N, CA, C and O atoms as a Tinker XYZ file with bonds, in Angstrom:
   508  protein
     1  N    162.430000  126.308000  231.846000    73     2
     2  CA   163.123000  127.329000  232.592000    64     1     3
     3  C    163.530000  126.813000  233.970000    63     2     4     5
     4  O    164.645000  127.075000  234.422000    81     3
     5  N    162.644000  126.089000  234.638000    73     3     6
     6  CA   162.951000  125.594000  235.983000    64     5     7
     7  C    164.109000  124.602000  235.922000    63     6     8     9
     8  O    164.941000  124.559000  236.829000    81     7
     9  N    164.164000  123.799000  234.848000    73     7    10
    10  CA   165.275000  122.854000  234.709000    64     9    11
    11  C    166.609000  123.596000  234.630000    63    10    12    13
    12  O    167.597000  123.178000  235.234000    81    11
    13  N    166.630000  124.694000  233.884000    73    11    14
    14  CA   167.845000  125.497000  233.776000    64    13    15
    15  C    168.202000  126.110000  235.127000    63    14    16    17
    16  O    169.373000  126.187000  235.499000    81    15
    17  N    167.187000  126.540000  235.845000    73    15    18
    18  CA   167.408000  127.110000  237.172000    64    17    19
    19  C    168.034000  126.073000  238.108000    63    18    20    21
    20  O    168.938000  126.395000  238.878000    81    19
    21  N    167.552000  124.836000  238.039000    73    19    22
    22  CA   168.097000  123.769000  238.888000    64    21    23
    23  C    169.536000  123.434000  238.504000    63    22    24    25
    24  O    170.346000  123.089000  239.365000    81    23
    25  N    169.851000  123.535000  237.232000    73    23    26
    26  CA   171.231000  123.304000  236.786000    64    25    27
    27  C    172.155000  124.403000  237.326000    63    26    28    29
    28  O    173.271000  124.125000  237.763000    81    27
    29  N    171.685000  125.625000  237.291000    73    27    30
    30  CA   172.460000  126.742000  237.859000    64    29    31
    31  C    172.659000  126.524000  239.355000    63    30    32    33
    32  O    173.752000  126.726000  239.883000    81    31
    33  N    171.598000  126.112000  240.026000    73    31    34
    34  CA   171.667000  125.837000  241.466000    64    33    35
    35  C    172.731000  124.784000  241.759000    63    34    36    37
    36  O    173.542000  124.948000  242.671000    81    35
    37  N    172.724000  123.713000  240.990000    73    35    38
    38  CA   173.701000  122.626000  241.170000    64    37    39
    39  C    175.134000  123.151000  241.031000    63    38    40    41
    40  O    176.008000  122.818000  241.831000    81    39
    41  N    175.354000  123.959000  240.026000    73    39    42
    42  CA   176.702000  124.520000  239.809000    64    41    43
    43  C    177.112000  125.438000  240.957000    63    42    44    45
    44  O    178.247000  125.385000  241.432000    81    43
    45  N    176.178000  126.279000  241.398000    73    43    46
    46  CA   176.496000  127.205000  242.489000    64    45    47
    47  C    176.791000  126.467000  243.793000    63    46    48    49
    48  O    177.702000  126.845000  244.529000    81    47
    49  N    176.021000  125.417000  244.078000    73    47    50
    50  CA   176.219000  124.673000  245.326000    64    49    51
    51  C    177.498000  123.845000  245.300000    63    50    52    53
    52  O    178.004000  123.465000  246.356000    81    51
    53  N    178.027000  123.562000  244.122000    73    51    54
    54  CA   179.293000  122.831000  244.018000    64    53    55
    55  C    180.467000  123.681000  244.494000    63    54    56    57
    56  O    181.528000  123.155000  244.832000    81    55
    57  N    180.269000  124.995000  244.519000    73    55    58
    58  CA   181.302000  125.920000  244.980000    64    57    59
    59  C    181.343000  125.903000  246.500000    63    58    60    61
    60  O    180.391000  126.331000  247.153000    81    59
    61  N    182.415000  125.421000  247.054000    73    59    62
    62  CA   182.553000  125.287000  248.515000    64    61    63
    63  C    182.690000  126.643000  249.208000    63    62    64    65
    64  O    182.570000  126.722000  250.431000    81    63
    65  N    182.938000  127.698000  248.453000    73    63    66
    66  CA   183.084000  129.024000  249.053000    64    65    67
    67  C    181.740000  129.682000  249.345000    63    66    68    69
    68  O    181.682000  130.682000  250.060000    81    67
    69  N    180.682000  129.138000  248.808000    73    67    70
    70  CA   179.345000  129.679000  249.015000    64    69    71
    71  C    178.852000  129.247000  250.396000    63    70    72    73
    72  O    178.585000  128.067000  250.627000    81    71
    73  N    178.733000  130.213000  251.314000    73    71    74
    74  CA   178.375000  129.882000  252.706000    64    73    75
    75  C    177.302000  130.834000  253.241000    63    74    76    77
    76  O    176.970000  131.840000  252.614000    81    75
    77  N    176.784000  130.499000  254.385000    73    75    78
    78  CA   175.869000  131.379000  255.112000    64    77    79
    79  C    174.569000  131.648000  254.385000    63    78    80    81
    80  O    173.988000  130.760000  253.760000    81    79
    81  N    174.118000  132.902000  254.479000    73    79    82
    82  CA   172.835000  133.294000  253.902000    64    81    83
    83  C    172.795000  133.102000  252.392000    63    82    84    85
    84  O    171.752000  132.757000  251.837000    81    83
    85  N    173.921000  133.322000  251.728000    73    83    86
    86  CA   173.953000  133.152000  250.280000    64    85    87
    87  C    173.732000  131.683000  249.909000    63    86    88    89
    88  O    173.000000  131.387000  248.964000    81    87
    89  N    174.351000  130.778000  250.633000    73    87    90
    90  CA   174.156000  129.349000  250.376000    64    89    91
    91  C    172.693000  128.966000  250.638000    63    90    92    93
    92  O    172.105000  128.205000  249.870000    81    91
    93  N    172.109000  129.490000  251.716000    73    91    94
    94  CA   170.712000  129.213000  252.037000    64    93    95
    95  C    169.800000  129.716000  250.922000    63    94    96    97
    96  O    168.850000  129.034000  250.538000    81    95
    97  N    170.084000  130.895000  250.408000    73    95    98
    98  CA   169.284000  131.461000  249.321000    64    97    99
    99  C    169.380000  130.591000  248.070000    63    98   100   101
   100  O    168.370000  130.328000  247.417000    81    99
   101  N    170.584000  130.148000  247.737000    73    99   102
   102  CA   170.770000  129.295000  246.553000    64   101   103
   103  C    170.067000  127.952000  246.759000    63   102   104   105
   104  O    169.464000  127.420000  245.827000    81   103
   105  N    170.138000  127.410000  247.957000    73   103   106
   106  CA   169.461000  126.139000  248.238000    64   105   107
   107  C    167.943000  126.253000  248.060000    63   106   108   109
   108  O    167.283000  125.253000  247.777000    81   107
   109  N    167.385000  127.451000  248.219000    73   107   110
   110  CA   165.939000  127.638000  248.085000    64   109   111
   111  C    165.481000  127.706000  246.626000    63   110   112   113
   112  O    164.281000  127.647000  246.360000    81   111
   113  N    166.404000  127.826000  245.685000    73   111   114
   114  CA   166.040000  127.911000  244.269000    64   113   115
   115  C    165.285000  126.659000  243.821000    63   114   116   117
   116  O    165.725000  125.539000  244.079000    81   115
   117  N    164.157000  126.852000  243.154000    73   115   118
   118  CA   163.417000  125.746000  242.564000    64   117   119
   119  C    162.593000  124.897000  243.519000    63   118   120   121
   120  O    161.928000  123.962000  243.073000    81   119
   121  N    162.611000  125.184000  244.807000    73   119   122
   122  CA   161.870000  124.360000  245.769000    64   121   123
   123  C    160.365000  124.594000  245.715000    63   122   124   125
   124  O    159.587000  123.644000  245.803000    81   123
   125  N    159.955000  125.835000  245.573000    73   123   126
   126  CA   158.536000  126.178000  245.580000    64   125   127
   127  C    158.127000  126.598000  244.164000    63   126   128   129
   128  O    158.625000  127.604000  243.658000    81   127
   129  N    157.227000  125.846000  243.518000    73   127   130
   130  CA   156.842000  126.202000  242.145000    64   129   131
   131  C    156.205000  127.581000  242.021000    63   130   132   133
   132  O    156.226000  128.172000  240.941000    81   131
   133  N    155.640000  128.102000  243.107000    73   131   134
   134  CA   155.053000  129.437000  243.063000    64   133   135
   135  C    156.111000  130.532000  243.152000    63   134   136   137
   136  O    155.859000  131.675000  242.771000    81   135
   137  N    157.285000  130.186000  243.651000    73   135   138
   138  CA   158.397000  131.134000  243.768000    64   137   139
   139  C    159.690000  130.424000  243.379000    63   138   140   141
   140  O    160.508000  130.123000  244.248000    81   139
   141  N    159.889000  130.148000  242.076000    73   139   142
   142  CA   161.062000  129.389000  241.642000    64   141   143
   143  C    162.398000  129.994000  242.067000    63   142   144   145
   144  O    163.374000  129.270000  242.258000    81   143
   145  N    162.444000  131.321000  242.217000    73   143   146
   146  CA   163.703000  131.953000  242.616000    64   145   147
   147  C    163.913000  131.911000  244.125000    63   146   148   149
   148  O    164.923000  132.408000  244.624000    81   147
   149  N    162.975000  131.328000  244.851000    73   147   150
   150  CA   163.130000  131.138000  246.288000    64   149   151
   151  C    163.316000  132.430000  247.039000    63   150   152   153
   152  O    162.603000  133.405000  246.801000    81   151
   153  N    164.276000  132.442000  247.951000    73   151   154
   154  CA   164.516000  133.600000  248.808000    64   153   155
   155  C    165.042000  134.809000  248.039000    63   154   156   157
   156  O    164.991000  135.934000  248.536000    81   155
   157  N    165.537000  134.584000  246.850000    73   155   158
   158  CA   166.067000  135.702000  246.058000    64   157   159
   159  C    165.047000  136.206000  245.033000    63   158   160   161
   160  O    165.403000  136.903000  244.082000    81   159
   161  N    163.782000  135.849000  245.235000    73   159   162
   162  CA   162.725000  136.254000  244.322000    64   161   163
   163  C    162.641000  137.775000  244.244000    63   162   164   165
   164  O    162.574000  138.459000  245.265000    81   163
   165  N    162.646000  138.284000  243.038000    73   163   166
   166  CA   162.592000  139.727000  242.837000    64   165   167
   167  C    161.182000  140.257000  243.044000    63   166   168   169
   168  O    160.216000  139.660000  242.569000    81   167
   169  N    161.062000  141.362000  243.743000    73   167   170
   170  CA   159.779000  142.005000  243.954000    64   169   171
   171  C    159.468000  142.950000  242.799000    63   170   172   173
   172  O    158.332000  143.007000  242.328000    81   171
   173  N    160.459000  143.678000  242.351000    73   171   174
   174  CA   160.331000  144.606000  241.217000    64   173   175
   175  C    161.295000  144.199000  240.119000    63   174   176   177
   176  O    162.442000  143.841000  240.389000    81   175
   177  N    160.832000  144.254000  238.893000    73   175   178
   178  CA   161.684000  144.070000  237.719000    64   177   179
   179  C    161.666000  145.403000  236.979000    63   178   180   181
   180  O    160.618000  145.858000  236.521000    81   179
   181  N    162.837000  146.021000  236.870000    73   179   182
   182  CA   162.943000  147.308000  236.181000    64   181   183
   183  C    163.438000  147.048000  234.766000    63   182   184   185
   184  O    164.555000  146.566000  234.579000    81   183
   185  N    162.628000  147.358000  233.783000    73   183   186
   186  CA   162.945000  147.083000  232.386000    64   185   187
   187  C    163.067000  148.389000  231.610000    63   186   188   189
   188  O    162.357000  149.357000  231.879000    81   187
   189  N    163.969000  148.396000  230.657000    73   187   190
   190  CA   164.243000  149.597000  229.878000    64   189   191
   191  C    163.930000  149.336000  228.407000    63   190   192   193
   192  O    164.793000  148.848000  227.677000    81   191
   193  N    162.724000  149.649000  227.958000    73   191   194
   194  CA   162.369000  149.388000  226.560000    64   193   195
   195  C    162.943000  150.399000  225.570000    63   194   196   197
   196  O    162.921000  150.168000  224.362000    81   195
   197  N    163.455000  151.518000  226.079000    73   195   198
   198  CA   163.982000  152.577000  225.217000    64   197   199
   199  C    165.334000  153.030000  225.739000    63   198   200   201
   200  O    165.522000  153.225000  226.940000    81   199
   201  N    166.271000  153.192000  224.815000    73   199   202
   202  CA   167.538000  153.832000  225.163000    64   201   203
   203  C    167.549000  155.132000  224.366000    63   202   204   205
   204  O    167.742000  155.132000  223.150000    81   203
   205  N    167.343000  156.218000  225.063000    73   203   206
   206  CA   167.303000  157.514000  224.402000    64   205   207
   207  C    166.207000  158.375000  224.982000    63   206   208   209
   208  O    165.273000  157.878000  225.612000    81   207
   209  N    166.331000  159.674000  224.763000    73   207   210
   210  CA   165.346000  160.602000  225.306000    64   209   211
   211  C    165.299000  161.858000  224.438000    63   210   212   213
   212  O    166.278000  162.216000  223.783000    81   211
   213  N    164.146000  162.513000  224.447000    73   211   214
   214  CA   163.987000  163.746000  223.687000    64   213   215
   215  C    164.264000  164.993000  224.531000    63   214   216   217
   216  O    164.111000  166.118000  224.053000    81   215
   217  N    164.670000  164.789000  225.778000    73   215   218
   218  CA   164.979000  165.895000  226.676000    64   217   219
   219  C    166.460000  165.860000  227.068000    63   218   220   221
   220  O    167.193000  164.966000  226.646000    81   219
   221  N    166.886000  166.809000  227.857000    73   219   222
   222  CA   168.261000  166.839000  228.355000    64   221   223
   223  C    168.248000  167.337000  229.796000    63   222   224   225
   224  O    168.898000  168.329000  230.127000    81   223
   225  N    167.514000  166.650000  230.636000    73   223   226
   226  CA   167.379000  167.053000  232.044000    64   225   227
   227  C    168.739000  167.029000  232.733000    63   226   228   229
   228  O    169.505000  166.080000  232.562000    81   227
   229  N    169.040000  168.053000  233.502000    73   227   230
   230  CA   170.336000  168.207000  234.133000    64   229   231
   231  C    170.642000  167.074000  235.121000    63   230   232   233
   232  O    171.810000  166.751000  235.341000    81   231
   233  N    169.616000  166.473000  235.712000    73   231   234
   234  CA   169.817000  165.431000  236.714000    64   233   235
   235  C    169.934000  164.032000  236.103000    63   234   236   237
   236  O    170.215000  163.077000  236.827000    81   235
   237  N    169.728000  163.890000  234.801000    73   235   238
   238  CA   169.652000  162.574000  234.171000    64   237   239
   239  C    170.902000  162.255000  233.354000    63   238   240   241
   240  O    171.404000  163.097000  232.610000    81   239
   241  N    171.387000  161.047000  233.504000    73   239   242
   242  CA   172.569000  160.600000  232.764000    64   241   243
   243  C    172.343000  160.481000  231.267000    63   242   244   245
   244  O    173.305000  160.473000  230.500000    81   243
   245  N    171.099000  160.389000  230.839000    73   243   246
   246  CA   170.822000  160.275000  229.402000    64   245   247
   247  C    171.272000  161.511000  228.632000    63   246   248   249
   248  O    171.487000  161.433000  227.422000    81   247
   249  N    171.418000  162.636000  229.298000    73   247   250
   250  CA   171.857000  163.851000  228.602000    64   249   251
   251  C    173.280000  163.707000  228.077000    63   250   252   253
   252  O    173.708000  164.498000  227.236000    81   251
   253  N    174.022000  162.707000  228.562000    73   251   254
   254  CA   175.392000  162.479000  228.119000    64   253   255
   255  C    175.462000  161.689000  226.824000    63   254   256   257
   256  O    176.521000  161.604000  226.204000    81   255
   257  N    174.334000  161.109000  226.410000    73   255   258
   258  CA   174.293000  160.326000  225.176000    64   257   259
   259  C    173.855000  161.203000  224.015000    63   258   260   261
   260  O    173.292000  162.280000  224.214000    81   259
   261  N    174.116000  160.735000  222.805000    73   259   262
   262  CA   173.707000  161.486000  221.620000    64   261   263
   263  C    172.201000  161.698000  221.631000    63   262   264   265
   264  O    171.428000  160.778000  221.896000    81   263
   265  N    171.814000  162.892000  221.348000    73   263   266
   266  CA   170.387000  163.215000  221.279000    64   265   267
   267  C    169.799000  162.594000  220.010000    63   266   268   269
   268  O    170.437000  162.595000  218.958000    81   267
   269  N    168.609000  162.079000  220.115000    73   267   270
   270  CA   167.881000  161.444000  219.010000    64   269   271
   271  C    168.532000  160.149000  218.525000    63   270   272   273
   272  O    168.207000  159.668000  217.440000    81   271
   273  N    169.441000  159.584000  219.308000    73   271   274
   274  CA   170.016000  158.273000  219.002000    64   273   275
   275  C    169.241000  157.240000  219.821000    63   274   276   277
   276  O    169.736000  156.717000  220.820000    81   275
   277  N    168.033000  156.964000  219.380000    73   275   278
   278  CA   167.129000  156.120000  220.148000    64   277   279
   279  C    167.210000  154.680000  219.676000    63   278   280   281
   280  O    167.325000  154.404000  218.482000    81   279
   281  N    167.147000  153.766000  220.638000    73   279   282
   282  CA   167.072000  152.336000  220.333000    64   281   283
   283  C    165.915000  151.749000  221.128000    63   282   284   285
   284  O    165.698000  152.099000  222.288000    81   283
   285  N    165.175000  150.849000  220.483000    73   283   286
   286  CA   163.968000  150.285000  221.092000    64   285   287
   287  C    164.068000  148.766000  221.180000    63   286   288   289
   288  O    164.593000  148.114000  220.278000    81   287
   289  N    163.561000  148.214000  222.274000    73   287   290
   290  CA   163.478000  146.766000  222.399000    64   289   291
   291  C    162.420000  146.273000  221.407000    63   290   292   293
   292  O    161.403000  146.934000  221.195000    81   291
   293  N    162.669000  145.108000  220.804000    73   291   294
   294  CA   161.690000  144.555000  219.868000    64   293   295
   295  C    160.525000  143.942000  220.634000    63   294   296   297
   296  O    160.672000  143.557000  221.794000    81   295
   297  N    159.377000  143.852000  219.989000    73   295   298
   298  CA   158.215000  143.243000  220.643000    64   297   299
   299  C    158.477000  141.779000  220.948000    63   298   300   301
   300  O    158.018000  141.274000  221.972000    81   299
   301  N    159.197000  141.094000  220.091000    73   299   302
   302  CA   159.504000  139.681000  220.338000    64   301   303
   303  C    160.362000  139.537000  221.596000    63   302   304   305
   304  O    160.085000  138.683000  222.438000    81   303
   305  N    161.388000  140.357000  221.728000    73   303   306
   306  CA   162.235000  140.311000  222.925000    64   305   307
   307  C    161.415000  140.647000  224.162000    63   306   308   309
   308  O    161.585000  140.027000  225.211000    81   307
   309  N    160.527000  141.628000  224.040000    73   307   310
   310  CA   159.681000  142.025000  225.167000    64   309   311
   311  C    158.775000  140.874000  225.604000    63   310   312   313
   312  O    158.637000  140.604000  226.797000    81   311
   313  N    158.155000  140.194000  224.626000    73   311   314
   314  CA   157.256000  139.075000  224.955000    64   313   315
   315  C    158.017000  137.925000  225.621000    63   314   316   317
   316  O    157.556000  137.360000  226.613000    81   315
   317  N    159.166000  137.589000  225.075000    73   315   318
   318  CA   159.981000  136.517000  225.657000    64   317   319
   319  C    160.399000  136.884000  227.078000    63   318   320   321
   320  O    160.353000  136.045000  227.978000    81   319
   321  N    160.803000  138.127000  227.280000    73   319   322
   322  CA   161.200000  138.599000  228.617000    64   321   323
   323  C    160.034000  138.481000  229.587000    63   322   324   325
   324  O    160.213000  138.019000  230.714000    81   323
   325  N    158.844000  138.893000  229.166000    73   323   326
   326  CA   157.668000  138.797000  230.046000    64   325   327
   327  C    157.368000  137.350000  230.411000    63   326   328   329
   328  O    157.021000  137.057000  231.555000    81   327
   329  N    157.500000  136.443000  229.446000    73   327   330
   330  CA   157.242000  135.027000  229.728000    64   329   331
   331  C    158.239000  134.464000  230.732000    63   330   332   333
   332  O    157.862000  133.693000  231.614000    81   331
   333  N    159.501000  134.840000  230.605000    73   331   334
   334  CA   160.526000  134.375000  231.548000    64   333   335
   335  C    160.238000  134.917000  232.943000    63   334   336   337
   336  O    160.269000  134.171000  233.923000    81   335
   337  N    159.960000  136.209000  233.031000    73   335   338
   338  CA   159.678000  136.809000  234.336000    64   337   339
   339  C    158.413000  136.200000  234.945000    63   338   340   341
   340  O    158.369000  135.927000  236.145000    81   339
   341  N    157.394000  135.990000  234.125000    73   339   342
   342  CA   156.150000  135.404000  234.630000    64   341   343
   343  C    156.386000  134.021000  235.215000    63   342   344   345
   344  O    155.754000  133.648000  236.204000    81   343
   345  N    157.290000  133.261000  234.612000    73   343   346
   346  CA   157.585000  131.915000  235.117000    64   345   347
   347  C    158.435000  131.961000  236.381000    63   346   348   349
   348  O    158.214000  131.187000  237.312000    81   347
   349  N    159.397000  132.858000  236.412000    73   347   350
   350  CA   160.329000  132.898000  237.546000    64   349   351
   351  C    159.822000  133.712000  238.725000    63   350   352   353
   352  O    160.173000  133.423000  239.868000    81   351
   353  N    159.018000  134.706000  238.473000    73   351   354
   354  CA   158.594000  135.612000  239.542000    64   353   355
   355  C    157.131000  136.019000  239.346000    63   354   356   357
   356  O    156.840000  137.170000  239.021000    81   355
   357  N    156.219000  135.072000  239.543000    73   355   358
   358  CA   154.822000  135.330000  239.191000    64   357   359
   359  C    154.103000  136.383000  240.032000    63   358   360   361
   360  O    152.999000  136.789000  239.670000    81   359
   361  N    154.684000  136.834000  241.129000    73   359   362
   362  CA   153.994000  137.797000  241.991000    64   361   363
   363  C    154.678000  139.153000  242.034000    63   362   364   365
   364  O    154.383000  139.962000  242.914000    81   363
   365  N    155.573000  139.415000  241.113000    73   363   366
   366  CA   156.319000  140.659000  241.139000    64   365   367
   367  C    155.607000  141.809000  240.448000    63   366   368   369
   368  O    154.445000  141.707000  240.054000    81   367
   369  N    156.332000  142.894000  240.315000    73   367   370
   370  CA   155.837000  144.098000  239.657000    64   369   371
   371  C    156.835000  144.506000  238.584000    63   370   372   373
   372  O    158.018000  144.176000  238.664000    81   371
   373  N    156.352000  145.219000  237.590000    73   371   374
   374  CA   157.193000  145.667000  236.483000    64   373   375
   375  C    157.338000  147.179000  236.542000    63   374   376   377
   376  O    156.357000  147.902000  236.720000    81   375
   377  N    158.550000  147.644000  236.394000    73   375   378
   378  CA   158.815000  149.065000  236.234000    64   377   379
   379  C    159.304000  149.296000  234.813000    63   378   380   381
   380  O    160.376000  148.812000  234.450000    81   379
   381  N    158.546000  150.022000  234.002000    73   379   382
   382  CA   158.963000  150.343000  232.631000    64   381   383
   383  C    159.650000  151.694000  232.708000    63   382   384   385
   384  O    159.032000  152.734000  232.483000    81   383
   385  N    160.913000  151.665000  233.023000    73   383   386
   386  CA   161.670000  152.885000  233.294000    64   385   387
   387  C    163.122000  152.688000  232.879000    63   386   388   389
   388  O    163.487000  151.642000  232.343000    81   387
   389  N    163.934000  153.684000  233.126000    73   387   390
   390  CA   165.362000  153.466000  232.973000    64   389   391
   391  C    166.069000  154.453000  232.099000    63   390   392   393
   392  O    165.864000  155.663000  232.194000    81   391
   393  N    166.905000  153.921000  231.246000    73   391   394
   394  CA   167.804000  154.731000  230.429000    64   393   395
   395  C    167.081000  155.339000  229.240000    63   394   396   397
   396  O    167.387000  155.027000  228.089000    81   395
   397  N    166.144000  156.185000  229.518000    73   395   398
   398  CA   165.434000  156.840000  228.435000    64   397   399
   399  C    163.972000  157.047000  228.756000    63   398   400   401
   400  O    163.490000  156.667000  229.822000    81   399
   401  N    163.288000  157.647000  227.829000    73   399   402
   402  CA   161.866000  157.944000  227.967000    64   401   403
   403  C    161.058000  156.818000  227.342000    63   402   404   405
   404  O    161.009000  156.686000  226.119000    81   403
   405  N    160.428000  156.011000  228.176000    73   403   406
   406  CA   159.708000  154.822000  227.722000    64   405   407
   407  C    158.608000  155.128000  226.714000    63   406   408   409
   408  O    158.359000  154.336000  225.804000    81   407
   409  N    157.956000  156.262000  226.870000    73   407   410
   410  CA   156.832000  156.577000  225.983000    64   409   411
   411  C    157.274000  156.925000  224.558000    63   410   412   413
   412  O    156.427000  157.108000  223.684000    81   411
   413  N    158.575000  157.018000  224.312000    73   411   414
   414  CA   159.059000  157.224000  222.950000    64   413   415
   415  C    158.960000  155.955000  222.110000    63   414   416   417
   416  O    159.005000  156.017000  220.881000    81   415
   417  N    158.826000  154.804000  222.769000    73   415   418
   418  CA   158.739000  153.538000  222.034000    64   417   419
   419  C    157.506000  153.581000  221.134000    63   418   420   421
   420  O    156.412000  153.893000  221.605000    81   419
   421  N    157.667000  153.273000  219.847000    73   419   422
   422  CA   156.520000  153.346000  218.936000    64   421   423
   423  C    155.388000  152.382000  219.302000    63   422   424   425
   424  O    154.243000  152.596000  218.905000    81   423
   425  N    155.694000  151.337000  220.043000    73   423   426
   426  CA   154.679000  150.372000  220.464000    64   425   427
   427  C    154.485000  150.396000  221.981000    63   426   428   429
   428  O    154.226000  149.361000  222.594000    81   427
   429  N    154.612000  151.567000  222.576000    73   427   430
   430  CA   154.552000  151.673000  224.035000    64   429   431
   431  C    153.284000  151.048000  224.623000    63   430   432   433
   432  O    153.358000  150.294000  225.593000    81   431
   433  N    152.137000  151.357000  224.048000    73   431   434
   434  CA   150.883000  150.831000  224.604000    64   433   435
   435  C    150.816000  149.312000  224.464000    63   434   436   437
   436  O    150.266000  148.630000  225.329000    81   435
   437  N    151.365000  148.792000  223.397000    73   435   438
   438  CA   151.403000  147.333000  223.230000    64   437   439
   439  C    152.340000  146.710000  224.268000    63   438   440   441
   440  O    152.058000  145.629000  224.785000    81   439
   441  N    153.447000  147.380000  224.575000    73   439   442
   442  CA   154.346000  146.890000  225.634000    64   441   443
   443  C    153.573000  146.757000  226.947000    63   442   444   445
   444  O    153.675000  145.741000  227.634000    81   443
   445  N    152.814000  147.775000  227.282000    73   443   446
   446  CA   152.037000  147.759000  228.521000    64   445   447
   447  C    150.976000  146.668000  228.494000    63   446   448   449
   448  O    150.730000  146.019000  229.511000    81   447
   449  N    150.340000  146.457000  227.335000    73   447   450
   450  CA   149.331000  145.397000  227.229000    64   449   451
   451  C    149.954000  144.025000  227.426000    63   450   452   453
   452  O    149.360000  143.163000  228.074000    81   451
   453  N    151.138000  143.814000  226.877000    73   451   454
   454  CA   151.832000  142.530000  227.035000    64   453   455
   455  C    152.147000  142.284000  228.507000    63   454   456   457
   456  O    151.971000  141.171000  229.002000    81   455
   457  N    152.612000  143.314000  229.204000    73   455   458
   458  CA   152.900000  143.175000  230.637000    64   457   459
   459  C    151.625000  142.820000  231.398000    63   458   460   461
   460  O    151.612000  141.882000  232.195000    81   459
   461  N    150.565000  143.565000  231.151000    73   459   462
   462  CA   149.310000  143.339000  231.870000    64   461   463
   463  C    148.743000  141.950000  231.589000    63   462   464   465
   464  O    148.204000  141.308000  232.491000    81   463
   465  N    148.859000  141.485000  230.363000    73   463   466
   466  CA   148.327000  140.170000  229.997000    64   465   467
   467  C    149.167000  139.039000  230.562000    63   466   468   469
   468  O    148.653000  137.950000  230.819000    81   467
   469  N    150.463000  139.291000  230.757000    73   467   470
   470  CA   151.370000  138.229000  231.187000    64   469   471
   471  C    151.101000  137.789000  232.615000    63   470   472   473
   472  O    151.021000  136.590000  232.884000    81   471
   473  N    150.960000  138.746000  233.548000    73   471   474
   474  CA   150.877000  138.296000  234.927000    64   473   475
   475  C    150.866000  139.372000  235.960000    63   474   476   477
   476  O    150.306000  139.170000  237.038000    81   475
   477  N    151.441000  140.482000  235.695000    73   475   478
   478  CA   151.928000  141.314000  236.774000    64   477   479
   479  C    150.852000  141.992000  237.592000    63   478   480   481
   480  O    149.749000  142.254000  237.112000    81   479
   481  N    151.189000  142.265000  238.821000    73   479   482
   482  CA   150.240000  142.863000  239.745000    64   481   483
   483  C    150.285000  144.389000  239.701000    63   482   484   485
   484  O    149.358000  145.040000  240.183000    81   483
   485  N    151.321000  144.961000  239.145000    73   483   486
   486  CA   151.407000  146.415000  239.041000    64   485   487
   487  C    152.414000  146.793000  237.958000    63   486   488   489
   488  O    153.409000  146.100000  237.745000    81   487
   489  N    152.139000  147.896000  237.283000    73   487   490
   490  CA   153.055000  148.436000  236.292000    64   489   491
   491  C    153.343000  149.875000  236.657000    63   490   492   493
   492  O    152.426000  150.654000  236.917000    81   491
   493  N    154.622000  150.228000  236.678000    73   491   494
   494  CA   155.054000  151.590000  236.988000    64   493   495
   495  C    155.788000  152.115000  235.763000    63   494   496   497
   496  O    156.566000  151.389000  235.145000    81   495
   497  N    155.548000  153.352000  235.415000    73   495   498
   498  CA   156.198000  153.919000  234.236000    64   497   499
   499  C    156.709000  155.313000  234.554000    63   498   500   501
   500  O    156.150000  156.023000  235.390000    81   499
   501  N    157.784000  155.691000  233.872000    73   499   502
   502  CA   158.377000  157.018000  234.087000    64   501   503
   503  C    157.738000  158.058000  233.184000    63   502   504   505
   504  O    158.433000  158.712000  232.406000    81   503
   505  N    156.445000  158.217000  233.274000    73   503   506
   506  CA   155.743000  159.205000  232.434000    64   505   507
   507  C    156.071000  160.615000  232.862000    63   506   508
   508  O    155.573000  161.572000  232.270000    81   507
């Protein structure tokens, strides 16, 4: 993963239009193994394991989608995502929230166990 990050860094720095703080942030990529993303290291990662909801709250955009048209992230995709985040941002936090009700996922508790086992310092959920 770090090799790919360094390749991205090389491509971005080849762009002469990249200046100022953005250039400094890109230059910091891959320098510190504890923070591979450097100055652009994410503090929170917001992940959406479910697209769909069993409610129709007036304030939520999910009410505009078909009711009971639920889609779930696979456990394999979830595990791979956790491994990537753990490598790139080992001190961040995970938010299991977003476009739907996370607890509708049939493997919700396993999703949380994978996050906790991977690395993270905190898990937030839209219960």
